[in-house]
Structures are given as structure tokens and as C-alpha cells.
C-alpha positions as CSV (number, residue, x, y, z in Angstrom):
1,M,0.0,0.0,0.0
2,T,1.3,3.4,-0.9
3,K,1.8,5.6,2.1
4,V,0.0,9.0,2.0
5,L,1.9,11.9,3.6
6,P,0.8,15.5,4.2
7,R,3.7,17.0,2.3
8,I,4.8,17.7,-1.2
9,G,7.3,16.1,-3.5
10,L,9.4,18.6,-5.4
11,A,10.7,17.8,-8.9
12,V,14.2,19.1,-8.7
13,A,16.8,18.1,-11.2
14,I,19.7,16.9,-9.2
15,V,21.2,15.6,-12.4
16,A,23.4,16.9,-15.2
17,I,21.9,19.3,-17.6
18,V,20.8,17.6,-20.8
19,G,21.6,20.6,-22.9
20,V,19.9,23.8,-24.1
21,L,18.0,23.7,-27.3
22,G,18.4,26.4,-29.8
23,G,14.8,27.3,-30.7
24,L,12.2,29.0,-28.5
25,V,8.7,27.6,-28.3
26,V,6.1,30.4,-27.6
27,G,3.7,29.2,-25.1
28,V,0.0,28.8,-25.8
29,G,-1.9,31.0,-23.4
30,S,1.2,32.9,-22.4
31,I,-0.4,36.3,-23.0
32,F,-2.1,37.5,-19.9
33,A,-5.0,39.7,-21.0
34,Q,-5.2,43.2,-19.5
35,G,-9.0,43.3,-19.4
36,G,-10.5,42.8,-15.9
37,V,-7.1,42.4,-14.3
38,A,-6.1,44.9,-11.6
39,A,-3.5,47.4,-12.8
40,D,-1.2,46.6,-10.0
41,N,-1.2,42.9,-10.7
42,P,2.4,42.1,-11.9
43,F,1.0,39.7,-14.5
44,A,-1.4,42.1,-16.1
45,G,-0.8,42.4,-19.9
46,K,2.3,40.2,-19.6
47,S,3.5,37.4,-21.8
48,L,5.4,34.7,-19.9
49,F,8.7,33.3,-21.1
50,V,9.1,29.7,-22.2
51,D,12.4,28.0,-21.4
52,P,13.9,26.7,-24.7
53,G,16.0,24.2,-22.7
54,S,13.2,22.6,-20.7
55,K,13.1,18.9,-20.2
56,A,9.7,18.8,-21.9
57,Q,11.2,20.3,-25.0
58,T,14.2,18.0,-24.9
59,A,11.8,15.0,-24.6
60,A,9.7,16.3,-27.6
61,T,12.8,16.5,-29.7
62,T,13.9,13.0,-28.7
63,A,10.5,11.6,-29.5
64,T,10.5,13.4,-32.9
65,D,13.9,12.0,-33.8
66,A,12.7,8.5,-32.8
67,G,9.6,8.8,-35.1
68,D,7.2,8.8,-32.1
69,T,4.8,11.4,-33.4
70,T,2.2,10.8,-30.6
71,D,4.6,11.5,-27.7
72,A,6.3,14.2,-29.7
73,E,3.0,16.1,-30.0
74,I,2.1,15.7,-26.3
75,F,5.6,16.7,-25.1
76,S,5.6,19.7,-27.4
77,R,2.3,20.9,-26.1
78,I,3.5,20.7,-22.5
79,A,6.7,22.4,-23.5
80,A,4.8,25.3,-25.1
81,V,3.1,26.2,-21.8
82,P,5.2,28.8,-19.8
83,T,6.6,27.0,-16.7
84,S,8.8,28.2,-13.9
85,I,12.5,27.6,-14.4
86,W,14.0,26.0,-11.3
87,L,17.3,27.2,-9.9
88,V,19.1,24.6,-7.7
89,P,22.8,24.7,-6.7
90,E,23.5,21.2,-7.8
91,K,22.8,22.2,-11.4
92,H,23.8,25.8,-11.3
93,P,26.3,26.4,-8.5
94,T,27.8,29.7,-7.3
95,G,30.0,31.0,-10.1
96,E,27.7,29.6,-12.8
97,V,24.1,30.4,-11.8
98,G,24.5,34.1,-12.5
99,G,25.5,33.5,-16.1
100,Y,22.7,31.0,-16.6
101,V,20.1,33.4,-15.3
102,S,21.5,36.3,-17.2
103,D,21.2,34.4,-20.5
104,L,17.6,33.5,-19.9
105,V,16.8,37.0,-18.8
106,A,18.3,38.3,-22.0
107,Q,16.3,35.9,-24.1
108,A,13.1,37.0,-22.4
109,K,13.9,40.6,-22.8
110,K,14.3,40.2,-26.5
111,L,10.8,38.8,-26.7
112,N,9.4,41.3,-24.2
113,Q,8.4,38.5,-21.9
114,M,8.4,37.8,-18.2
115,P,10.5,34.9,-16.9
116,V,9.5,33.0,-13.8
117,F,12.1,31.3,-11.6
118,T,11.9,29.0,-8.6
119,V,14.8,29.4,-6.2
120,Y,15.5,26.1,-4.3
121,G,18.8,25.9,-2.5
122,I,18.2,26.6,1.2
123,P,20.4,24.7,3.7
124,N,19.1,21.3,4.7
125,R,16.6,21.4,1.8
126,D,13.7,18.9,2.1
127,C,15.0,17.6,5.4
128,G,16.9,14.9,3.7
129,N,14.0,13.5,1.7
130,H,13.6,13.0,-2.1
131,S,14.9,16.5,-2.9
132,A,17.6,16.6,-0.2
133,G,20.6,18.9,-0.7
134,G,21.0,22.6,-0.7
135,L,23.9,24.8,0.4
136,S,25.6,25.5,3.7
137,S,24.5,28.5,5.7
138,T,27.7,30.3,4.5
139,E,27.3,29.5,0.8
140,Y,23.6,30.1,0.5
141,P,23.6,34.0,0.8
142,V,26.4,34.1,-1.8
143,W,24.4,32.0,-4.2
144,I,21.3,34.2,-3.6
145,D,23.3,37.3,-4.2
146,E,24.6,36.0,-7.6
147,I,21.0,35.2,-8.6
148,A,19.8,38.6,-7.5
149,T,22.5,40.4,-9.4
150,A,21.6,38.6,-12.6
151,L,17.9,39.4,-12.0
152,T,18.3,43.1,-11.4
153,G,16.0,45.1,-13.7
154,S,14.6,41.9,-15.3
155,G,11.0,42.3,-14.2
156,A,11.1,38.6,-13.4
157,V,8.9,36.6,-10.9
158,V,10.6,34.5,-8.2
159,I,9.0,31.6,-6.3
160,L,11.1,31.5,-3.2
161,E,12.2,28.2,-1.5
162,P,9.4,25.6,-1.8
163,D,8.9,23.6,1.4
164,A,11.2,25.9,3.4
165,L,8.6,27.3,5.8
166,A,6.3,24.3,5.8
167,L,9.1,21.9,6.7
168,A,10.8,24.2,9.2
169,S,9.4,22.6,12.3
170,E,10.1,19.1,10.9
171,C,13.7,20.1,10.1
172,D,13.9,21.5,13.6
173,N,15.4,24.8,12.4
174,V,12.6,27.3,12.4
175,D,14.6,30.3,13.4
176,E,17.3,29.6,10.9
177,R,14.8,29.1,8.1
178,L,13.0,32.4,8.9
179,S,16.3,34.2,8.9
180,E,17.5,32.7,5.6
181,V,14.2,33.3,3.8
182,G,13.9,36.8,5.2
183,A,17.4,37.7,4.1
184,S,16.7,36.3,0.6
185,V,13.4,38.4,0.4
186,D,15.4,41.5,1.3
187,R,18.1,40.9,-1.3
188,L,15.6,40.1,-4.0
189,A,13.7,43.3,-3.1
190,T,16.6,45.4,-4.2
191,T,16.4,44.0,-7.8
192,G,12.8,44.9,-8.6
193,V,11.6,41.4,-9.1
194,T,8.3,40.1,-7.8
195,T,8.8,37.6,-5.1
196,Y,6.3,35.0,-3.7
197,I,7.4,33.0,-0.6
198,D,6.4,29.4,-0.7
199,A,3.5,28.7,1.8
200,G,3.0,25.0,1.5
201,H,-0.5,23.9,0.5
202,S,-4.0,23.3,1.8
203,N,-3.4,19.7,2.9
204,W,-0.4,20.6,5.0
205,G,-0.9,22.5,8.2
206,K,-3.2,25.3,9.3
207,P,-3.5,28.7,7.6
208,A,-2.9,30.5,10.8
209,D,0.4,28.7,11.5
210,M,1.6,29.4,7.9
211,A,0.6,33.0,8.2
212,D,2.6,33.4,11.3
213,L,5.7,31.9,9.6
214,L,5.2,34.1,6.6
215,N,4.9,37.3,8.7
216,R,8.0,36.4,10.6
217,A,9.9,35.7,7.4
218,G,9.0,39.1,5.9
219,V,6.1,38.5,3.6
220,A,5.3,42.2,3.9
221,R,8.5,42.9,2.1
222,A,7.6,40.6,-0.8
223,R,4.6,40.6,-3.2
224,G,3.1,37.6,-1.3
225,F,3.2,33.9,-1.3
226,A,2.8,30.8,-3.4
227,T,0.7,27.6,-2.7
228,N,0.4,24.1,-4.0
229,V,3.9,24.1,-5.5
230,S,4.5,20.6,-6.9
231,N,1.2,19.4,-5.4
232,Y,-2.1,18.3,-6.8
233,N,-4.8,20.1,-4.7
234,S,-7.7,21.6,-6.5
235,T,-7.6,25.3,-7.3
236,D,-10.7,26.1,-5.2
237,R,-9.3,24.3,-2.2
238,E,-6.0,26.2,-2.5
239,Q,-7.9,29.5,-2.9
240,Y,-9.7,28.9,0.4
241,Y,-6.5,28.1,2.1
242,A,-4.7,31.1,0.5
243,N,-7.4,33.6,1.2
244,E,-7.3,32.6,4.9
245,I,-3.6,33.2,4.9
246,S,-4.0,36.5,3.0
247,S,-6.4,37.8,5.7
248,L,-3.8,37.1,8.3
249,T,-0.9,38.7,6.4
250,N,-2.3,42.1,5.8
251,G,-3.7,41.2,2.4
252,A,-0.6,39.5,0.9
253,H,-1.2,38.5,-2.7
254,Y,-0.6,34.9,-3.9
255,V,-0.2,32.6,-6.8
256,I,-1.3,28.9,-7.1
257,D,0.6,26.1,-8.9
258,T,-2.0,24.5,-11.2
259,S,0.4,22.5,-13.3
260,R,-0.9,19.1,-12.2
261,N,-4.1,19.7,-10.2
262,G,-6.7,19.1,-12.9
263,N,-8.2,16.1,-11.0
264,G,-7.5,17.4,-7.5
265,S,-5.6,15.4,-4.9
266,T,-6.1,12.0,-3.2
267,G,-3.7,13.2,-0.5
268,E,-0.8,11.4,-2.0
269,W,2.1,13.6,-3.0
270,C,4.7,11.4,-4.7
271,N,3.8,10.5,-8.4
272,P,0.2,9.6,-7.7
273,S,-1.8,8.0,-10.5
274,G,-4.9,9.4,-12.0
275,R,-3.8,13.1,-11.9
276,A,-4.2,15.6,-14.7
277,L,-2.7,18.7,-16.1
278,G,-4.4,21.8,-14.6
279,E,-5.4,25.2,-15.9
280,T,-2.7,26.9,-17.9
281,P,-1.1,30.1,-16.5
282,A,-3.5,33.1,-16.3
283,A,-3.7,36.3,-14.4
284,T,-6.7,36.6,-12.0
285,Q,-9.5,39.1,-12.4
286,S,-9.4,42.1,-10.1
287,G,-11.1,41.9,-6.7
288,S,-9.0,39.0,-5.5
289,A,-5.8,38.6,-3.5
290,Q,-4.8,36.0,-6.1
291,D,-2.5,37.3,-8.8
292,A,-2.4,34.3,-11.1
293,N,-2.4,30.6,-11.7
294,L,1.1,29.4,-12.7
295,W,2.8,26.2,-13.8
296,V,5.5,26.1,-11.2
297,K,6.2,22.4,-11.1
298,P,7.2,21.2,-14.7
299,P,4.7,18.5,-15.6
300,G,6.5,15.3,-16.6
301,E,9.3,15.6,-14.1
302,S,9.2,13.0,-11.3
303,D,8.4,13.7,-7.6
304,G,11.0,11.1,-6.6
305,E,11.7,7.4,-6.6
306,C,8.2,6.3,-5.7
307,N,5.3,4.7,-7.6
308,G,7.7,3.7,-10.4
309,G,9.2,7.1,-10.9
310,P,12.9,8.1,-11.4
311,A,14.8,10.4,-9.1
312,A,13.2,13.8,-8.3
313,G,13.3,16.2,-11.2
314,E,14.2,13.6,-13.9
315,W,11.9,13.5,-16.9
316,W,9.4,10.6,-17.0
317,N,7.6,10.0,-20.2
318,Q,4.9,7.9,-18.5
319,S,4.0,10.8,-16.1
320,A,3.8,13.3,-18.9
321,T,1.6,11.2,-21.1
322,E,-0.8,10.2,-18.3
323,L,-1.2,13.8,-17.0
324,A,-2.0,14.9,-20.6
325,A,-4.4,12.0,-21.3
326,D,-6.3,12.5,-18.0
327,A,-6.6,16.2,-18.9
328,G,-8.2,15.3,-22.2
329,W,-5.2,16.4,-24.3
């Protein structure tokens, strides 16, 4: 029997980079319409950047070369949806991450598009679970500083440290986590980027507890928070959770990861079966604390070595095709 745990599995590539493809795929639905969206919404009227080196695009090219037209079409459609680009020190260490980010920022600027990044390198990341790793307390601020320098003036969006606050008590380092996240918020604030601190999800803790952590971590100095990152909870459930948090954080704004929540959640977080792609990225109409639905977790990348999946962050054809099929693609 598969164990159900109240946490999330993060798809992080702790593997070598496959390579960057030369062409850019422009995402379907990447234009965020201005009409009905609040003027101060950072996504209003924006077009989101599509990473030309995503694993989905690499898989599409591989399938095409192999003559597998069915998989090639599915993977190409997934690759065409703007999805957050994950920054992890195992792939992009200090001394390299700045150049990597600068290159993507330059590509996005040429297209007048907004890139979205997920920063995931905090010390004792994931408490030693499927996405274990991260940097030392000495190395981490240096890595963050390099990222921040590369993002200065980019107009990018940053999802900051999935799991960091939600796992803080389990990792037994609440004070350290709050300090590390808060310092990162402050450094990113100097660059002009829009930052959302990760806030777990609706199946993991009480809104009041998360709001307290967010307040102590400096959510008032960020745009707000992100929920459901790498998880499967339905959008309406996440909105209820997030609105409760917003009411306890002086109206902080939020975004929801809808990449794989088309069928909602069974409570299982690690490569559960029967899930589906969710709504594609879109800005939220005015009158809500929610800024947008985003694809933060790249669909097709494994949650970890569970339910037949490969290591966290590795591409898994079976997952991608099942998510697409269950979504009616």
C-alpha cells in the first residue's frame, strides 16, 4: 500500500543538464490579458517566457527523432506552456548560476516576456527527503546574491524556496529558516523582481500557522506567497487556504501552482496515479488577492523514486503522457 503523507514532492533536477535547445517555443496561453485584471497585478498584460531548454522540449525533440509522433506532440504541447525555471545549486552552483540566469533574462527581454524562476537551494533542503541537498549557511547567501545580481532590472517573478517554511518545524530549524528566507526576500527586493514566498498547501498545516511563519519571514517585504507548488490540490481548495492566509498577512497576494491539479488530490504527493494537467497560466481578475495561476512544477518531471518514478526532477515519459491524457489532451 502506498503511504499517504501530508507534504509535497518537489521535482528538482539533481542531475546533469541535458543541454539547451536552440529554438524557442512560444507558449500557448502565455499572453495575460489586461481586461479585468487589476492594474497593480504584476502579470497584467504580460507574456510569460518559455524555457527553450526545458526537459519537456528535450523530450519532444527526442520523440520526434525517434519517429514517435504521438509522444512528440504531447511533449511539445507541454513544453509550449510557460513554466517556472528551477534554480538549484546542484545544477547551477555559485559561479555559474548568474550566467545561466542572465542568459535566460536576455532571451526573455528580446521577446518582451516575463521569466518565472523558482529558487530552491536553502540549507538542509527537504530535510533529507527525495529532494535533499541545498547549500551551507555560509554558501547560501552568496548564491542568492549572484542570482539577485543577474535578475536586477529583469522584471522577473521568483517563487522562493518551496517547502522551506512548511518543513521548518520538521527540520527543527525554524529560526534559521526564517532568517534565511527573510534575508533572501530583502536581497531580491533590491532587484525589482516580484517575489512570492512558498507557503505549503491546503493539505499541510493550518493557515494561521503558515501566516505566522510568513509574517516572521518578511512576507510584507515581498509581493506575497505561493501555494500548491509541486502538489495536486484543486484550485478552489487552494484559494480557500490562501485567502485565509492572506487575511492574516495584511492582504498579501498569492499565486497557485495549477500545473498538475486538474483532477485534484487524493492526499498522496509522490507520483500519484490518475492526476491531470491543470489550468494553464493566467492572471486573476481584479477583486481577489490571487494574482495568477502558474505552472511552477514542470509536468512530466518526477516527484521522486516512488510509484515507479525516477529520481526527483528527472523526466518521466509515463507521467507526462498520463497527465496529458487525463486532462483530455
